[in-house]
ZAGU-164332 format. One line per 3 residues: number of its first residue (from 1); their letters; for each residue x, y, z of N, C-alpha, C, O, CB. Coordinates in nm, 3 decimals, m for minus. Each point is the difference from the previous one (the first is absolute). Glycine has a CB too. Layout:
NUM = A = X:Y:Z:X:Y:Z:X:Y:Z:X:Y:Z:X:Y:Z | ...
//
This chain:
1 = XXX = 6.007:10.372:11.680:m0.077:m0.120:0.029:0.095:m0.117:0.016:0.106:m0.004:m0.063:m0.305:0.093:m0.063 | 0.163:m0.182:0.207:0.082:m0.116:0.029:0.002:m0.095:m0.119:m0.098:m0.014:m0.072:0.045:0.036:0.316 | 0.169:m0.087:m0.263:0.012:m0.096:m0.110:m0.014:m0.143:0.049:0.049:m0.093:m0.065:0.100:0.254:m0.054
4 = XXX = m0.215:m0.181:0.232:m0.018:m0.133:0.055:m0.075:m0.088:m0.099:m0.102:0.041:m0.056:0.101:0.053:0.290 | 0.053:m0.213:m0.257:m0.063:m0.092:m0.094:m0.133:m0.050:0.054:m0.021:m0.009:0.121:0.247:m0.060:m0.205 | m0.314:0.037:m0.007:m0.130:m0.053:0.041:0.017:m0.143:0.051:0.092:m0.070:m0.042:m0.211:0.217:m0.126
7 = XXX = 0.032:m0.190:0.258:0.012:m0.136:0.053:m0.026:m0.103:m0.110:m0.079:0.023:m0.091:0.007:0.059:0.318 | 0.139:m0.195:m0.217:m0.014:m0.105:m0.101:m0.139:m0.062:0.001:m0.042:m0.061:m0.098:0.285:0.016:0.117 | m0.314:0.061:0.093:m0.135:m0.056:0.006:m0.106:0.098:m0.049:m0.119:m0.026:0.013:0.193:m0.115:0.179
10 = XXX = m0.032:0.254:m0.248:m0.095:0.100:m0.049:m0.100:m0.059:m0.099:m0.119:0.028:0.014:0.294:0.146:0.020 | m0.134:m0.254:m0.134:m0.099:m0.058:m0.091:m0.102:m0.090:0.071:m0.118:m0.001:m0.034:0.290:0.011:m0.145 | m0.124:m0.086:0.278:m0.090:m0.088:0.075:m0.101:0.083:0.078:m0.119:m0.032:0.002:0.300:m0.142:0.015
13 = XXX = m0.133:0.280:0.048:m0.090:0.087:0.077:m0.102:0.065:m0.092:m0.118:0.008:0.034:0.300:0.035:0.134 | m0.137:0.003:m0.286:m0.091:0.061:m0.096:m0.108:m0.098:m0.042:m0.118:0.035:m0.007:0.303:0.114:m0.074 | m0.145:m0.271:0.052:m0.096:m0.102:m0.043:m0.100:m0.031:0.111:m0.121:m0.009:m0.025:0.294:m0.089:m0.128
16 = XXX = m0.124:0.082:0.276:m0.089:m0.030:0.113:m0.097:0.114:0.027:m0.114:m0.023:0.040:0.294:m0.119:0.059 | m0.134:0.264:m0.121:m0.085:0.117:0.026:m0.091:0.032:m0.118:m0.092:0.081:0.013:0.269:0.008:0.138 | m0.151:m0.151:m0.267:m0.083:0.025:m0.118:0.032:0.132:m0.069:m0.087:0.061:m0.060:m0.089:m0.194:0.168
19 = XXX = 0.301:0.176:m0.099:0.041:0.123:m0.067:0.113:m0.033:m0.097:0.060:m0.107:0.007:m0.126:0.248:0.194 | 0.094:m0.048:m0.291:0.107:m0.023:m0.098:0.137:0.017:0.066:0.013:0.065:0.103:m0.164:0.015:m0.289 | 0.251:m0.140:0.125:0.136:0.015:0.050:0.047:0.145:m0.012:0.076:0.048:0.084:m0.027:m0.287:m0.148
22 = XXX = m0.094:0.307:m0.040:0.037:0.140:m0.018:m0.053:0.085:0.114:0.070:0.086:0.054:m0.068:m0.119:m0.302 | m0.129:0.010:0.285:m0.058:0.073:0.111:0.071:m0.036:0.130:0.026:0.087:0.083:m0.248:m0.080:m0.201 | 0.252:m0.134:0.136:0.072:m0.042:0.121:0.136:0.068:0.010:0.041:0.040:0.109:m0.160:m0.261:m0.117
25 = XXX = 0.187:0.235:m0.104:0.130:0.068:m0.001:m0.015:0.148:0.036:0.082:0.054:0.074:0.001:m0.216:m0.248 | m0.187:0.226:0.123:m0.027:0.140:0.036:m0.029:0.012:0.150:0.048:0.093:0.066:m0.137:m0.049:m0.298 | 0.011:m0.139:0.284:m0.033:0.003:0.142:0.124:m0.026:0.084:0.016:0.058:0.108:m0.248:m0.137:m0.159
28 = XXX = 0.322:m0.007:0.002:0.125:m0.026:0.071:0.083:0.128:0.009:0.053:0.034:0.105:m0.055:m0.274:m0.185 | 0.013:0.310:m0.032:0.078:0.124:m0.001:m0.061:0.105:0.095:0.072:0.075:0.066:m0.004:m0.123:m0.304 | m0.199:0.051:0.242:m0.068:0.092:0.092:0.031:m0.038:0.145:0.028:0.086:0.083:m0.213:m0.049:m0.252
31 = XXX = 0.179:m0.167:0.199:0.028:m0.047:0.136:0.144:0.030:0.041:0.025:0.038:0.114:m0.196:m0.218:m0.144 | 0.264:0.163:m0.063:0.141:0.030:0.029:0.017:0.149:0.029:0.071:0.038:0.093:0.003:m0.229:m0.242 | m0.140:0.275:0.071:0.006:0.143:0.023:m0.057:0.039:0.136:0.056:0.083:0.071:m0.074:m0.048:m0.316
34 = XXX = m0.095:m0.096:0.281:m0.061:0.029:0.130:0.089:m0.047:0.114:0.016:0.069:0.100:m0.243:m0.089:m0.204 | 0.286:m0.099:0.088:0.088:m0.053:0.104:0.123:0.088:0.017:0.046:0.023:0.112:m0.127:m0.255:m0.161 | 0.134:0.280:m0.061:0.117:0.088:0.005:m0.036:0.131:0.069:0.078:0.052:0.080:0.013:m0.155:m0.290
37 = XXX = m0.208:0.155:0.180:m0.045:0.125:0.063:m0.022:m0.020:0.150:0.042:0.084:0.081:m0.150:m0.015:m0.298 | 0.043:m0.179:0.254:m0.034:m0.023:0.140:0.122:m0.033:0.086:0.008:0.043:0.115:m0.230:m0.122:m0.191 | 0.317:0.003:0.022:0.117:m0.038:0.079:0.115:0.098:m0.013:0.088:0.004:0.086:m0.156:m0.238:m0.113
40 = XXX = 0.068:0.313:m0.080:0.111:0.091:m0.024:0.124:m0.074:m0.048:0.110:0.057:m0.002:m0.202:0.094:0.175 | 0.075:m0.275:m0.212:0.112:m0.083:m0.047:m0.038:m0.063:m0.133:m0.117:m0.006:m0.036:0.192:m0.041:0.274 | 0.026:0.001:m0.310:m0.027:m0.070:m0.126:0.058:m0.140:0.001:0.010:m0.065:m0.105:m0.012:0.284:m0.013
43 = XXX = 0.040:m0.265:0.235:0.049:m0.137:0.015:m0.008:m0.039:0.147:m0.029:0.083:0.086:0.183:m0.057:m0.285 | m0.129:m0.152:0.226:m0.006:m0.050:0.136:m0.126:m0.081:0.025:m0.095:0.003:m0.078:0.228:0.194:0.151 | m0.132:m0.270:0.037:m0.110:m0.092:0.028:m0.131:0.073:0.030:m0.107:m0.045:m0.040:0.273:m0.116:0.127
46 = XXX = m0.158:0.274:m0.018:m0.122:0.076:0.030:m0.064:0.049:m0.129:m0.122:m0.010:m0.018:0.218:0.081:0.240 | m0.015:m0.017:m0.312:m0.050:0.049:m0.128:m0.059:m0.115:m0.082:m0.111:0.013:m0.052:0.284:0.171:0.056 | m0.101:m0.294:m0.017:m0.047:m0.113:m0.080:m0.130:m0.059:0.055:m0.093:m0.028:m0.075:0.330:m0.022:0.014
49 = XXX = m0.242:0.033:0.191:m0.121:m0.054:0.062:m0.121:0.089:m0.023:m0.108:m0.049:m0.032:0.251:m0.058:0.204 | m0.123:0.237:m0.157:m0.110:0.093:m0.021:m0.041:0.005:m0.147:m0.118:0.010:m0.030:0.197:0.126:0.225 | 0.018:m0.144:m0.286:m0.032:0.001:m0.143:m0.088:m0.120:m0.036:m0.099:0.015:m0.071:0.316:0.104:0.023
52 = XXX = m0.182:m0.235:0.097:m0.078:m0.120:m0.032:m0.138:0.008:0.066:m0.101:m0.035:m0.062:0.313:m0.101:0.043 | m0.215:0.181:0.143:m0.129:0.012:0.069:m0.091:0.099:m0.072:m0.119:m0.027:m0.019:0.231:m0.029:0.236 | m0.058:0.171:m0.256:m0.079:0.100:m0.073:m0.047:m0.055:m0.133:m0.115:0.019:m0.040:0.244:0.165:0.151
55 = XXX = m0.039:m0.254:m0.181:m0.036:m0.058:m0.130:m0.118:m0.096:0.013:m0.096:0.010:m0.076:0.335:0.012:0.002 | m0.232:m0.113:0.168:m0.109:m0.097:0.016:m0.130:0.069:0.039:m0.108:m0.039:m0.045:0.276:m0.134:0.112 | m0.158:0.275:0.016:m0.119:0.074:0.040:m0.062:0.074:m0.119:m0.121:m0.001:m0.018:0.216:0.026:0.250
58 = XXX = m0.010:0.038:m0.313:m0.050:0.073:m0.118:m0.060:m0.098:m0.100:m0.104:0.029:m0.060:0.279:0.151:0.094 | m0.112:m0.295:m0.053:m0.053:m0.101:m0.092:m0.136:m0.048:0.047:m0.093:m0.015:m0.080:0.327:m0.057:0.020 | m0.248:0.047:0.190:m0.129:m0.042:0.053:m0.107:0.105:m0.023:m0.113:m0.032:m0.038:0.231:m0.104:0.209
61 = XXX = m0.084:0.262:m0.148:m0.095:0.109:m0.024:m0.041:0.005:m0.147:m0.118:0.015:m0.032:0.219:0.115:0.221 | m0.003:m0.143:m0.278:m0.027:0.004:m0.144:m0.085:m0.119:m0.042:m0.095:0.015:m0.076:0.312:0.106:0.038 | m0.183:m0.239:0.087:m0.076:m0.120:m0.035:m0.142:0.009:0.054:m0.095:m0.045:m0.064:0.306:m0.090:0.063
64 = XXX = m0.226:0.194:0.119:m0.132:0.016:0.059:m0.087:0.094:m0.081:m0.120:m0.023:m0.014:0.218:m0.020:0.237 | m0.038:0.149:m0.276:m0.077:0.095:m0.080:m0.037:m0.058:m0.136:m0.101:0.039:m0.059:0.218:0.149:0.177 | m0.036:m0.281:m0.169:m0.030:m0.062:m0.129:m0.104:m0.111:0.012:m0.072:m0.028:m0.096:0.302:0.083:0.023
67 = XXX = m0.238:m0.117:0.190:m0.088:m0.116:0.015:m0.134:0.034:0.063:m0.066:m0.089:0.053:0.268:m0.051:m0.034 | m0.245:0.266:m0.024:m0.127:0.037:0.063:m0.119:m0.068:m0.068:m0.099:m0.028:0.067:0.201:0.246:m0.003 | m0.093:m0.245:m0.194:m0.111:m0.066:m0.069:0.012:m0.151:m0.005:m0.092:m0.067:m0.047:0.070:0.271:m0.086
70 = XXX = 0.130:m0.258:0.180:0.022:m0.145:m0.004:m0.059:m0.066:0.124:m0.019:0.065:0.103:0.227:m0.032:m0.239 | m0.235:m0.161:0.126:m0.052:m0.075:0.113:0.112:m0.039:0.097:m0.020:0.002:0.121:m0.166:m0.087:m0.265 | 0.303:0.049:0.091:0.112:m0.042:0.084:0.085:0.120:0.039:0.049:0.072:m0.087:m0.049:m0.297:m0.024
73 = XXX = 0.018:0.248:0.241:0.086:0.112:0.040:0.145:m0.031:m0.032:0.041:m0.116:m0.007:m0.203:0.177:0.189 | 0.239:0.044:m0.202:0.144:m0.016:m0.028:0.068:m0.059:0.123:m0.037:0.033:0.113:0.034:0.161:m0.276 | 0.103:m0.278:0.144:0.069:m0.061:0.115:0.080:0.102:0.077:0.056:0.094:m0.059:m0.045:m0.311:m0.064
76 = XXX = m0.004:0.200:0.252:0.079:0.088:0.085:0.144:m0.050:0.001:0.025:m0.117:0.029:m0.226:0.172:0.114 | 0.296:0.031:m0.175:0.140:m0.038:m0.011:0.084:0.044:0.119:0.104:m0.059:0.028:m0.130:0.071:m0.272 | m0.018:0.091:0.315:0.083:0.051:0.108:0.012:m0.099:0.115:0.099:0.003:0.074:m0.166:0.226:m0.137
79 = XXX = m0.031:m0.318:0.080:0.010:m0.098:0.108:0.125:m0.084:m0.017:0.066:m0.035:0.098:m0.316:0.028:m0.077 | 0.284:m0.026:m0.146:0.118:m0.083:m0.026:0.127:0.073:0.044:0.086:m0.059:0.066:m0.204:m0.051:m0.261 | 0.129:0.235:0.161:0.117:0.078:0.037:0.010:0.014:0.151:0.108:m0.018:0.057:m0.122:0.143:m0.274
82 = XXX = m0.097:m0.094:0.282:0.002:0.017:0.145:0.031:m0.131:0.071:0.072:m0.002:0.100:m0.238:0.189:m0.122 | 0.112:m0.297:m0.029:0.027:m0.132:0.058:0.148:m0.034:m0.014:0.061:m0.048:0.095:m0.297:m0.026:m0.148 | 0.292:0.097:m0.064:0.141:m0.030:m0.023:0.088:0.085:0.092:0.100:m0.049:0.053:m0.150:m0.012:m0.292
85 = XXX = 0.014:0.186:0.257:0.076:0.088:0.089:m0.007:m0.051:0.144:0.102:m0.004:0.069:m0.148:0.200:m0.221 | m0.074:m0.234:0.197:m0.015:m0.054:0.135:0.083:m0.127:0.019:0.066:m0.017:0.102:m0.295:0.116:m0.091 | 0.225:m0.187:m0.110:0.074:m0.125:0.010:0.150:0.025:0.008:0.070:m0.066:0.076:m0.252:m0.050:m0.202
88 = XXX = 0.233:0.210:0.048:0.144:0.028:0.004:0.038:0.063:0.133:0.107:m0.029:0.053:m0.104:0.059:m0.302 | m0.089:0.055:0.304:0.028:0.058:0.131:m0.002:m0.105:0.109:0.080:0.005:0.094:m0.177:0.210:m0.172 | 0.005:m0.312:0.067:m0.006:m0.106:0.100:0.127:m0.084:m0.001:0.051:m0.038:0.105:m0.300:0.033:m0.128
91 = XXX = 0.302:m0.025:m0.095:0.123:m0.079:m0.006:0.117:0.078:0.057:0.088:m0.058:0.063:m0.176:m0.063:m0.263 | 0.091:0.252:0.178:0.106:0.082:0.059:m0.013:0.004:0.152:0.101:m0.005:0.071:m0.092:0.142:m0.280 | m0.130:m0.127:0.258:m0.022:0.001:0.145:0.039:m0.135:0.061:0.059:m0.004:0.108:m0.245:0.172:m0.137
94 = XXX = 0.154:m0.277:m0.040:0.037:m0.132:0.051:0.151:m0.016:0.005:0.054:m0.054:0.097:m0.266:m0.040:m0.189 | 0.282:0.141:m0.010:0.146:m0.007:0.000:0.058:0.085:0.112:0.095:m0.041:0.067:m0.097:0.002:m0.315 | m0.054:0.156:0.268:0.049:0.088:0.107:m0.024:m0.064:0.137:0.087:0.006:0.086:m0.133:0.195:m0.231
97 = XXX = m0.069:m0.262:0.165:m0.029:m0.066:0.127:0.090:m0.120:0.023:0.045:m0.024:0.112:m0.282:0.101:m0.129 | 0.265:m0.153:m0.089:0.091:m0.114:0.013:0.139:0.048:0.038:0.067:m0.062:0.083:m0.201:m0.067:m0.252 | 0.179:0.238:0.110:0.131:0.057:0.032:0.004:0.044:0.145:0.098:m0.026:0.071:m0.069:0.100:m0.308
100 = XXX = m0.133:m0.006:0.282:m0.003:0.046:0.140:0.001:m0.117:0.097:0.066:0.006:0.104:m0.191:0.198:m0.177 | 0.052:m0.310:0.040:m0.002:m0.119:0.085:0.139:m0.062:0.006:0.049:m0.035:0.107:m0.291:m0.006:m0.166 | 0.306:0.027:m0.057:0.135:m0.057:m0.007:0.097:0.087:0.079:0.083:m0.052:0.075:m0.134:m0.048:m0.300
103 = XXX = 0.042:0.231:0.209:0.088:0.093:0.069:m0.020:m0.008:0.151:0.096:0.000:0.076:m0.099:0.151:m0.276 | m0.122:m0.158:0.243:m0.030:m0.010:0.142:0.055:m0.130:0.059:0.061:0.000:0.107:m0.268:0.139:m0.142 | 0.187:m0.249:m0.037:0.051:m0.129:0.046:0.152:0.004:0.008:0.059:m0.048:0.097:m0.257:m0.069:m0.199
106 = XXX = 0.262:0.172:0.001:0.146:0.010:m0.002:0.050:0.085:0.117:0.096:m0.037:0.067:m0.098:0.010:m0.317 | m0.063:0.140:0.274:0.040:0.086:0.110:m0.017:m0.070:0.134:0.083:0.017:0.090:m0.146:0.184:m0.225 | m0.043:m0.280:0.150:m0.022:m0.075:0.124:0.110:m0.103:0.020:0.049:m0.017:0.111:m0.297:0.051:m0.133
109 = XXX = 0.288:m0.103:m0.085:0.106:m0.101:0.010:0.133:0.065:0.034:0.074:m0.051:0.084:m0.196:m0.093:m0.250 | 0.154:0.254:0.102:0.126:0.069:0.025:0.000:0.057:0.142:0.103:m0.003:0.068:m0.080:0.058:m0.315 | m0.136:m0.004:0.290:m0.011:0.056:0.135:0.020:m0.106:0.106:0.060:0.028:0.104:m0.215:0.144:m0.191
112 = XXX = 0.107:m0.295:0.065:0.016:m0.110:0.096:0.146:m0.042:0.007:0.049:m0.033:0.108:m0.283:m0.045:m0.154 | 0.305:0.079:m0.066:0.141:m0.039:0.000:0.084:0.102:0.075:0.094:m0.037:0.069:m0.126:m0.080:m0.288 | m0.001:0.245:0.207:0.076:0.103:0.071:m0.023:m0.010:0.152:0.090:0.026:0.079:m0.107:0.125:m0.283
115 = XX = m0.105:m0.188:0.242:m0.032:m0.012:0.143:0.072:m0.119:0.063:0.029:0.002:0.119:m0.253:0.102:m0.161 | 0.253:m0.207:m0.037:0.065:m0.120:0.054:0.145:0.015:0.020:0.066:m0.094:0.044:m0.234:m0.036:m0.150
//
């Protein structure tokens, strides 16, 4: 089994989901195991991303099963992870597009000097 440390926000997630920290830690270990099985790796960005995504999904399922008799539904946590992932990808795409624009402009300037 992987020795990946639990996320520092685990207590916050447990509190928001209405579950104990001990249960959240068990769910984290389960998510890490599933991510390791699915990716075939025990480290790297793909593994880490899947571990966190699985953890949040499992926590939501657990919180949903515990709150069946309550009036307030458990908060959805995966939206935060997916939103953060989208935002980081957008900033990477913007940087890549800025680089391509700069490179294209530079190539145009160098090409004009060679023609002259």
